[in-house]
C-alpha positions as CSV (number, residue, x, y, z in Angstrom):
1,M,0.0,0.0,0.0
2,S,1.5,3.3,-1.0
3,V,2.4,5.8,1.7
4,I,1.8,9.5,0.8
5,N,3.8,12.2,2.6
6,H,1.9,15.4,1.9
7,A,4.4,17.6,3.7
8,E,7.3,16.5,1.5
9,K,5.0,15.7,-1.5
10,V,6.4,12.2,-1.8
11,I,4.6,8.9,-2.6
12,N,6.5,5.9,-1.3
13,L,6.0,2.6,-3.1
14,K,7.4,-0.7,-1.7
15,I,8.8,-3.5,-3.9
16,V,10.0,-6.7,-2.3
17,Y,12.5,-9.2,-3.8
18,Y,11.5,-12.7,-2.6
19,G,13.1,-16.1,-3.2
20,P,15.2,-18.8,-1.7
21,G,18.6,-18.3,-0.1
22,V,21.4,-17.1,-2.4
23,S,19.1,-17.0,-5.4
24,G,20.4,-13.4,-6.2
25,K,18.0,-11.1,-4.4
26,T,20.8,-9.0,-2.9
27,A,22.8,-9.2,-6.1
28,N,19.9,-7.4,-7.9
29,L,19.9,-4.6,-5.3
30,L,23.7,-4.2,-5.3
31,Y,23.8,-3.9,-9.1
32,I,20.9,-1.3,-9.1
33,H,22.6,0.7,-6.4
34,R,25.9,0.6,-8.2
35,C,24.5,1.8,-11.5
36,L,22.0,4.5,-10.4
37,P,23.1,8.2,-10.3
38,H,23.8,9.5,-6.8
39,A,20.7,11.8,-7.0
40,N,18.4,8.8,-7.7
41,K,19.3,6.6,-4.8
42,G,19.6,6.5,-1.1
43,N,22.0,4.7,1.2
44,M,21.8,0.9,1.0
45,I,21.4,-0.9,4.3
46,S,22.5,-4.6,4.2
47,L,22.6,-6.8,7.2
48,A,24.2,-10.2,6.5
49,T,25.3,-13.3,8.3
50,G,28.8,-14.6,8.2
51,D,28.1,-16.7,5.1
52,D,27.1,-13.5,3.2
53,R,23.4,-14.2,3.1
54,T,20.9,-11.4,3.8
55,M,19.7,-11.8,7.4
56,F,17.1,-9.1,7.6
57,F,16.5,-6.8,4.6
58,D,18.1,-4.4,2.2
59,F,16.5,-1.0,1.7
60,L,17.1,1.2,-1.3
61,P,14.9,4.2,-2.0
62,V,14.9,5.0,-5.7
63,S,13.4,8.3,-6.9
64,A,11.3,8.0,-10.0
65,L,8.8,10.2,-11.9
66,M,6.3,12.9,-10.7
67,V,2.6,12.1,-10.3
68,R,0.5,15.3,-10.1
69,G,3.3,17.2,-8.3
70,F,4.3,14.3,-6.0
71,E,7.6,12.5,-6.4
72,T,7.2,8.7,-6.5
73,R,9.9,6.9,-4.6
74,F,10.4,3.1,-4.8
75,Q,11.7,1.5,-1.7
76,L,13.4,-1.8,-2.6
77,Y,13.7,-4.6,0.0
78,T,14.9,-8.2,0.0
79,V,13.8,-10.9,2.4
80,P,16.1,-13.4,4.0
81,G,16.1,-16.7,2.1
82,Q,16.5,-19.0,5.1
83,V,13.4,-20.7,6.5
84,H,14.2,-19.8,10.1
85,Y,13.9,-16.1,9.4
86,N,10.2,-16.5,8.3
87,M,9.0,-13.9,10.8
88,T,11.3,-11.3,9.2
89,R,10.1,-12.3,5.8
90,R,6.5,-11.7,6.8
91,L,7.3,-8.3,8.4
92,V,9.1,-7.2,5.2
93,L,6.0,-8.0,3.2
94,R,3.8,-5.7,5.2
95,G,2.5,-2.9,3.0
96,V,4.1,-4.3,-0.2
97,D,3.0,-2.8,-3.5
98,G,4.9,-5.1,-5.9
99,L,6.9,-8.3,-5.9
100,V,9.9,-9.8,-7.7
101,F,10.2,-13.5,-7.2
102,V,13.9,-14.3,-7.8
103,A,14.3,-18.0,-8.7
104,D,17.6,-19.9,-8.8
105,S,17.7,-21.5,-12.3
106,Q,19.8,-24.5,-11.2
107,F,18.1,-27.9,-11.4
108,E,19.1,-28.8,-7.9
109,R,17.4,-25.6,-6.5
110,L,13.9,-26.3,-8.0
111,R,12.5,-27.7,-4.8
112,E,13.7,-24.7,-2.8
113,N,12.2,-22.3,-5.4
114,V,8.8,-24.1,-5.1
115,E,8.9,-24.0,-1.3
116,S,9.8,-20.3,-1.3
117,L,7.0,-19.5,-3.7
118,R,4.6,-21.5,-1.5
119,N,5.9,-19.7,1.6
120,L,5.4,-16.3,-0.1
121,E,1.8,-17.1,-0.8
122,E,1.3,-18.2,2.9
123,N,2.8,-15.0,4.2
124,L,0.8,-12.8,1.9
125,R,-2.4,-14.5,3.3
126,E,-1.4,-13.1,6.7
127,Y,-2.2,-9.7,5.3
128,E,-5.2,-10.9,3.4
129,N,-3.3,-10.4,0.1
130,S,-2.4,-12.7,-2.7
131,L,-0.3,-13.0,-5.9
132,D,-3.5,-12.8,-7.9
133,E,-3.9,-9.2,-6.7
134,L,-0.4,-7.8,-6.5
135,P,1.8,-6.7,-9.3
136,Y,4.6,-9.1,-9.6
137,V,7.2,-10.6,-12.0
138,V,9.4,-13.7,-11.9
139,Q,13.2,-13.5,-12.5
140,Y,15.1,-16.6,-13.5
141,N,18.5,-15.8,-12.2
142,K,21.9,-17.6,-12.7
143,R,21.2,-18.3,-16.4
144,D,25.0,-18.4,-17.0
145,L,25.5,-21.7,-15.1
146,P,25.8,-25.0,-17.0
147,N,23.2,-26.7,-14.8
148,A,20.5,-24.1,-15.4
149,A,17.1,-25.6,-16.2
150,P,15.3,-24.7,-19.5
151,I,13.1,-21.7,-19.3
152,D,10.0,-23.7,-20.4
153,Y,10.5,-26.1,-17.6
154,L,10.9,-23.3,-15.0
155,E,7.8,-21.6,-16.4
156,Y,5.8,-24.8,-16.0
157,V,7.0,-25.2,-12.4
158,L,6.9,-21.7,-11.1
159,N,4.6,-19.6,-13.4
160,R,1.6,-21.6,-14.4
161,R,-1.1,-20.0,-12.3
162,A,-4.3,-18.8,-13.9
163,R,-2.6,-15.4,-14.1
164,R,0.8,-15.8,-15.7
165,V,3.2,-12.9,-15.1
166,P,6.1,-11.5,-17.0
167,F,9.4,-13.3,-16.5
168,F,13.0,-12.3,-17.1
169,E,16.2,-14.3,-17.6
170,A,19.0,-12.8,-15.5
171,V,22.6,-13.0,-14.4
172,A,22.2,-10.5,-11.5
173,T,25.9,-10.3,-10.7
174,D,26.6,-9.0,-14.2
175,G,23.5,-6.9,-14.4
176,K,21.8,-9.0,-17.1
177,G,18.0,-8.7,-16.8
178,V,18.2,-6.6,-13.6
179,F,16.8,-3.3,-14.8
180,D,14.4,-5.1,-17.2
181,T,12.9,-6.7,-14.1
182,L,12.8,-3.5,-12.0
183,N,11.4,-1.4,-14.8
184,T,8.6,-3.8,-15.5
185,V,7.5,-4.3,-11.9
186,S,7.7,-0.6,-11.3
187,R,5.5,0.2,-14.3
188,M,3.0,-2.5,-13.1
189,V,3.0,-1.0,-9.6
190,L,2.4,2.5,-10.9
191,A,-0.4,1.3,-13.2
192,G,-2.0,-0.5,-10.3
193,E,-1.8,2.5,-8.0
194,F,-2.7,5.3,-10.4
195,G,-4.1,3.7,-13.5
196,D,-4.3,6.4,-16.1
197,G,-2.6,8.8,-13.8
198,Q,-5.8,9.7,-11.9
199,K,-6.8,6.7,-9.9
200,G,-5.3,6.8,-6.5
201,A,-3.4,10.0,-7.2
202,P,-3.2,12.5,-4.4
């Protein structure tokens, strides 16, 4: 749910990157942060465990376009991939406006992808929300690895709901597919919030 700051004339929109551990969620945010001009990004907060996995969340406010005199600002988060941090995952999802599900393309990670997607759906239900209602996209990361599953197979396993969503092939560490993913989910969020520029506008 967008948060409108009338005093500063800013609309904050929250996008969460979700997926199993070490699938590339943090790599996406690191690349985005590295490439954006200084004026279009805030400080990145990253809390990680000793094995370099995200423990809590990353936060990256990204300035975007103006809507009727209000600046739209995307706040990008990741969730921890490990199951025992599920309470943190759920908290990060509070007030989410859009989602990126980052899947690890490797054959041996398919089960973890499925479990993470199921966990996402369960946590959204805690907020009386669902993937059928939220703007979201799927990113198939690590496409450069030799044991990456075919896209058709990944689509069958992870994106065969009644409402199929856009998907992107990615190598997040190199930046491939990173901005395509972000730009698409951002446009979907704006369309959902404001429609033709009038709906939901301040």
